[in-house]
C-alpha positions as CSV (number, residue, x, y, z in Angstrom):
1,M,-13.8,35.1,52.5
2,N,-11.4,32.3,52.1
3,P,-10.0,31.7,48.5
4,S,-11.2,28.6,46.8
5,P,-8.6,25.8,46.9
6,A,-6.4,25.4,43.8
7,R,-7.8,22.8,41.4
8,R,-5.7,19.6,41.5
9,P,-4.2,18.8,38.1
10,D,-5.6,15.8,36.3
11,P,-3.3,12.8,37.2
12,V,-3.0,11.7,33.6
13,V,-2.1,15.2,32.4
14,E,0.4,15.6,35.2
15,A,2.0,12.2,34.6
16,A,2.1,12.7,30.8
17,G,4.0,15.9,31.0
18,P,4.3,18.6,28.3
19,R,6.2,16.4,25.7
20,I,3.4,14.0,25.2
21,L,0.6,16.5,25.7
22,R,2.1,18.7,23.0
23,E,1.8,15.9,20.5
24,L,-1.9,15.5,21.2
25,T,-2.7,19.2,20.9
26,R,-0.5,20.3,18.0
27,P,-1.9,20.8,14.5
28,W,-3.8,18.8,13.5
29,S,-6.1,18.2,16.5
30,P,-10.0,18.2,16.5
31,D,-11.9,21.4,16.9
32,R,-13.6,22.3,20.2
33,G,-16.9,20.4,20.4
34,A,-15.8,17.6,18.1
35,V,-16.6,14.0,18.6
36,V,-13.4,11.9,18.6
37,L,-13.6,8.2,18.0
38,A,-10.7,6.4,19.8
39,A,-9.7,2.9,18.5
40,V,-8.9,0.8,21.5
41,S,-7.6,-2.8,21.3
42,G,-6.7,-3.1,24.9
43,G,-2.9,-3.0,24.2
44,A,-0.7,-0.5,25.9
45,D,-0.6,2.1,23.2
46,S,-4.3,2.3,22.6
47,V,-5.0,2.3,26.4
48,A,-2.6,5.2,26.9
49,L,-4.2,7.1,24.0
50,L,-7.7,6.6,25.5
51,R,-6.6,7.7,28.9
52,L,-5.0,10.8,27.4
53,L,-8.0,11.7,25.3
54,A,-10.3,11.2,28.2
55,A,-8.2,13.5,30.3
56,L,-7.9,16.2,27.7
57,A,-11.6,16.1,26.6
58,P,-13.1,18.4,29.2
59,G,-10.6,21.2,28.5
60,R,-10.7,20.8,24.7
61,G,-14.5,20.4,24.5
62,W,-14.3,16.9,22.9
63,T,-16.7,14.1,23.2
64,V,-14.7,10.9,23.2
65,V,-16.2,7.6,22.1
66,A,-14.3,4.4,22.2
67,A,-14.5,1.6,19.6
68,S,-13.1,-1.9,19.9
69,L,-13.5,-4.9,17.6
70,D,-12.9,-8.6,18.4
71,H,-11.9,-10.1,15.1
72,G,-12.5,-13.6,16.4
73,L,-8.9,-14.6,15.5
74,R,-7.6,-15.2,19.1
75,G,-10.6,-17.0,20.6
76,A,-11.0,-16.5,24.3
77,A,-8.1,-14.0,24.5
78,G,-9.8,-11.7,22.0
79,A,-13.0,-11.9,23.9
80,D,-11.1,-11.1,27.1
81,D,-9.6,-8.1,25.4
82,L,-13.0,-6.7,24.6
83,R,-14.2,-7.2,28.1
84,F,-11.2,-5.4,29.4
85,V,-11.9,-2.5,27.2
86,E,-15.6,-2.5,28.3
87,R,-14.5,-2.2,32.0
88,L,-11.9,0.5,31.2
89,T,-14.4,2.7,29.3
90,A,-17.0,2.2,32.0
91,S,-14.5,3.4,34.6
92,L,-13.8,6.5,32.6
93,G,-17.5,7.2,32.0
94,L,-17.1,6.9,28.2
95,E,-19.4,5.3,25.6
96,L,-18.0,2.1,23.9
97,A,-19.0,0.8,20.5
98,G,-17.9,-2.8,20.7
99,G,-18.1,-5.4,18.0
100,R,-17.4,-9.0,17.2
101,L,-17.0,-10.7,13.8
102,D,-19.0,-13.9,13.3
103,A,-16.5,-15.1,10.7
104,P,-12.8,-14.4,11.5
105,P,-11.0,-12.7,8.5
106,R,-8.4,-14.7,6.7
107,G,-5.0,-13.1,6.9
108,E,-3.5,-10.0,8.3
109,A,-4.7,-7.7,5.5
110,A,-8.3,-8.9,5.7
111,A,-8.2,-8.3,9.5
112,R,-7.0,-4.7,9.0
113,G,-9.6,-4.2,6.3
114,A,-12.4,-5.4,8.7
115,R,-11.2,-3.2,11.5
116,R,-10.9,-0.2,9.2
117,A,-14.5,-0.7,7.9
118,F,-15.8,-1.2,11.5
119,L,-14.2,2.0,12.7
120,E,-15.3,4.0,9.7
121,R,-18.9,2.8,10.2
122,I,-18.9,3.7,13.9
123,A,-17.4,7.1,13.1
124,R,-20.2,7.8,10.6
125,E,-22.8,6.8,13.1
126,H,-21.4,9.1,15.8
127,R,-20.5,11.9,13.3
128,A,-17.0,11.8,14.5
129,A,-14.6,14.4,13.2
130,A,-11.6,12.0,13.6
131,I,-10.7,8.4,14.3
132,A,-7.8,8.5,16.7
133,V,-5.4,5.5,16.4
134,A,-2.4,4.8,18.7
135,H,0.4,4.4,16.2
136,T,3.7,5.5,17.8
137,M,7.1,6.6,16.6
138,D,8.2,3.0,16.9
139,D,5.4,1.9,14.6
140,Q,6.4,4.6,12.1
141,A,10.0,3.4,12.1
142,E,8.8,-0.2,11.6
143,T,6.6,0.9,8.7
144,V,9.5,2.8,7.0
145,L,11.8,-0.3,7.3
146,Q,9.1,-2.7,6.1
147,R,8.4,-0.6,3.0
148,L,12.1,-0.1,2.3
149,A,12.5,-3.8,2.4
150,R,9.9,-4.1,-0.3
151,G,11.4,-1.4,-2.5
152,T,9.1,1.5,-1.9
153,G,9.1,4.9,-3.5
154,L,8.8,8.3,-1.9
155,A,5.0,7.9,-1.2
156,G,5.7,4.6,0.6
157,L,8.6,6.0,2.5
158,A,6.3,8.8,3.8
159,A,4.6,5.9,5.8
160,M,1.8,7.0,8.1
161,R,0.5,10.6,8.2
162,R,-0.4,12.4,11.4
163,W,-3.7,13.5,9.8
164,S,-5.2,11.7,6.8
165,P,-8.9,12.3,7.1
166,P,-10.6,10.8,9.1
167,W,-7.6,9.1,10.6
168,W,-5.7,11.0,13.3
169,R,-2.4,9.6,14.7
170,P,-1.5,12.0,17.5
171,L,1.2,9.7,19.0
172,L,3.5,9.4,16.0
173,G,6.0,11.6,17.8
174,V,5.9,9.5,21.0
175,R,8.0,6.5,21.8
176,R,6.3,3.3,22.8
177,S,8.4,3.1,25.9
178,A,7.1,6.5,27.0
179,L,3.5,5.3,26.9
180,R,4.3,2.2,28.9
181,S,6.1,4.4,31.5
182,L,3.0,6.6,31.6
183,L,0.7,3.6,32.2
184,R,2.9,2.2,35.0
185,T,2.9,5.6,36.7
186,L,-0.9,5.6,36.6
187,G,-1.1,2.0,37.7
188,Q,-3.1,1.3,34.6
189,P,-2.9,-2.3,33.3
190,W,-3.2,-3.3,29.6
191,R,-3.5,-6.4,27.5
192,E,-0.8,-8.1,25.5
193,D,-1.5,-9.5,22.0
194,E,0.9,-12.5,21.5
195,T,0.4,-12.3,17.7
196,N,2.4,-9.1,17.7
197,L,5.5,-11.2,18.4
198,A,4.7,-14.0,15.9
199,P,8.1,-14.7,14.1
200,D,6.4,-15.4,10.8
201,Q,5.4,-11.7,10.4
202,L,7.9,-9.2,9.0
203,R,6.8,-6.4,11.3
204,A,7.3,-8.6,14.3
205,R,10.8,-9.5,13.2
206,L,11.6,-5.9,12.7
207,R,10.3,-5.0,16.1
208,A,12.1,-7.8,17.9
209,R,15.4,-7.9,16.1
210,V,16.1,-5.1,13.6
211,L,15.0,-2.0,15.6
212,P,17.0,-3.0,18.7
213,A,20.0,-3.8,16.6
214,L,19.6,-0.4,14.8
215,E,19.5,1.4,18.1
216,A,22.5,-0.5,19.4
217,A,24.5,0.4,16.3
218,G,23.2,3.9,15.7
219,G,22.3,5.1,19.2
220,A,19.0,6.3,20.7
221,G,18.5,8.8,17.8
222,A,18.1,6.1,15.2
223,I,14.4,5.6,15.6
224,P,13.5,9.3,15.7
225,A,15.7,9.7,12.6
226,L,13.6,7.1,10.7
227,A,10.4,8.9,11.8
228,R,11.9,12.2,10.7
229,A,12.7,10.7,7.3
230,A,9.1,9.7,6.9
231,R,7.9,13.2,7.8
232,L,10.2,14.8,5.3
233,A,9.2,12.3,2.6
234,A,5.6,13.1,3.3
235,E,6.2,16.8,2.7
236,D,8.0,16.1,-0.6
237,D,5.4,13.6,-1.7
238,A,2.6,16.1,-1.0
239,L,4.3,18.7,-3.2
240,L,4.7,16.2,-6.1
241,A,1.1,15.0,-5.7
242,E,-0.1,18.6,-5.9
243,L,2.1,19.3,-9.1
244,A,0.8,16.1,-10.7
245,A,-2.8,17.0,-10.0
246,A,-2.2,20.4,-11.6
247,R,-0.7,18.9,-14.7
248,L,-3.4,16.2,-15.1
249,A,-5.8,18.6,-17.0
250,E,-3.1,19.2,-19.6
251,I,-2.6,15.5,-20.1
252,V,-6.2,14.2,-20.5
253,V,-7.6,14.7,-24.0
254,S,-11.0,13.0,-23.5
255,S,-12.8,10.8,-21.0
256,G,-16.1,8.9,-20.6
257,R,-17.7,5.5,-21.0
258,G,-14.9,3.7,-19.2
259,R,-12.2,5.3,-21.2
260,I,-9.6,8.1,-20.5
261,A,-7.4,9.2,-23.5
262,C,-4.2,11.1,-22.8
263,S,-1.7,13.0,-25.0
264,L,1.3,10.7,-25.5
265,G,3.5,13.7,-26.1
266,A,2.4,15.6,-23.0
267,L,2.8,12.6,-20.8
268,R,6.2,11.8,-22.3
269,A,7.4,15.4,-21.7
270,L,6.7,15.2,-17.9
271,P,9.5,14.4,-15.4
272,T,9.2,10.7,-14.4
273,P,8.2,11.4,-10.8
274,L,5.1,13.4,-12.1
275,A,4.4,10.9,-14.8
276,R,4.3,8.0,-12.3
277,R,1.8,9.8,-10.1
278,I,-0.4,10.7,-13.0
279,V,-0.4,7.1,-14.2
280,R,-1.5,5.9,-10.7
281,R,-4.2,8.6,-10.7
282,L,-5.5,7.5,-14.1
283,V,-5.6,3.8,-13.1
284,A,-7.5,4.7,-9.9
285,A,-9.9,6.8,-11.8
286,I,-10.7,4.3,-14.5
287,S,-11.2,1.5,-11.9
288,A,-13.2,3.7,-9.5
289,G,-10.5,3.2,-6.9
290,R,-10.6,-0.6,-7.1
291,V,-7.1,-1.1,-8.6
292,R,-3.9,0.3,-7.1
293,A,-1.2,0.4,-9.7
294,E,1.9,-1.4,-8.4
295,A,5.4,-0.4,-9.3
296,D,5.8,-2.9,-12.1
297,H,2.4,-1.8,-13.6
298,V,3.5,1.8,-13.7
299,D,6.9,0.9,-15.1
300,A,5.2,-1.0,-17.9
301,V,2.9,1.9,-18.8
302,L,5.8,4.3,-18.7
303,H,7.7,2.0,-21.1
304,L,5.0,2.6,-23.6
305,L,6.2,6.3,-23.7
306,D,9.6,5.3,-24.9
307,P,9.8,5.9,-28.7
308,T,11.9,2.7,-29.1
309,C,9.2,0.5,-27.3
310,Q,7.8,-2.1,-29.7
311,G,4.8,-2.9,-27.6
312,T,1.5,-1.1,-27.8
313,V,-0.6,-2.6,-25.0
314,V,-0.3,-3.2,-21.2
315,D,-2.8,-5.3,-19.4
316,L,-3.5,-4.4,-15.8
317,P,-5.6,-6.2,-13.0
318,E,-9.4,-6.2,-13.1
319,G,-9.5,-6.2,-16.9
320,L,-7.9,-2.7,-17.3
321,R,-5.9,-2.1,-20.5
322,V,-3.6,0.7,-21.5
323,R,-3.0,1.2,-25.2
324,R,-0.7,3.4,-27.3
325,A,-2.1,4.5,-30.7
326,A,-2.3,7.6,-32.8
327,G,-0.5,9.8,-30.4
328,L,-2.6,8.8,-27.5
329,I,-2.2,6.7,-24.4
330,T,-5.7,5.3,-23.5
331,F,-6.7,3.8,-20.2
332,A,-9.8,1.7,-20.6
333,K,-11.8,-1.2,-19.2
334,A,-11.1,-4.1,-21.6
335,P,-13.4,-7.2,-22.0
336,H,-11.7,-10.3,-20.8
337,V,-10.9,-12.7,-23.5
338,R,-10.6,-16.3,-22.3
339,G,-7.3,-17.9,-23.0
340,E,-5.7,-14.8,-24.4
341,P,-2.3,-14.1,-22.9
342,G,-1.5,-10.6,-21.6
343,K,0.3,-8.3,-24.1
344,G,2.3,-6.0,-21.8
345,A,5.1,-3.9,-23.2
346,D,7.3,-5.4,-20.6
347,R,6.7,-9.0,-21.7
């Protein structure tokens, strides 16, 4: 009896090599039998991610579903991108959930929000365990620099997390150039989005000018070093967030009816990094997540803790108000008074 011929390795797995494959199978990765929703724009990074997930799926027991959204911002080019993704997924034997927006979003932030909402909806419909997005090490480095340029704190420096349910970023440890090399080896085309190079966008300027200059000055290890800084910051931020959550019960005196009262003394006694995180949590809680406290808002609230502060009220967005009185710091929804100027402690 002749032995059966050896099974030929999958060409994608063979071309990717252990370095890239390790990134997709290291913790965290979806459990066997999970549905994985892959966000695919048609660009090189997302096409590489889809090819890798499709190749790994049989051995890992995953069901891969692709999702692609035409925002309507790029006219015929955006429609062509979606058709390209349709042909690609069909060639891989994968299901595609495609979508088009009737009214294009205004601005980059609105476009990101629309895409996020679309992907989350498709993930719920398919009961996906994860939404896989193709952010790379280069994207991480750009995010770190972008946030540093805006004066971020530790949480912002942590940038993107590999696993932030339901978002899975398995390629954060992979360089963009490695993915393009993989696609060229496979003979796999991709689409280019010209808006990624628009000079009026900070990220585009960082990509085209700053990162190449940084690598020229600091060597090939400069980009991995930025990504490593983000990973270390994420570890530290997670610990501080855990400590802040544990201390929150000691701070809150009462809550209910759109009002949270905290002990002024207990909040004042905390180290500033913990107090900052608790203030952000309280603002998020009183606004049901609608308001994100910016740095100047948090600074104004923390200023109320200073015994020498003369102010007693800080007004925040969405009609939120923080008041100091009778040994308490109270976070509440305040009625809007027409024509009344804000009375922040920092004014």
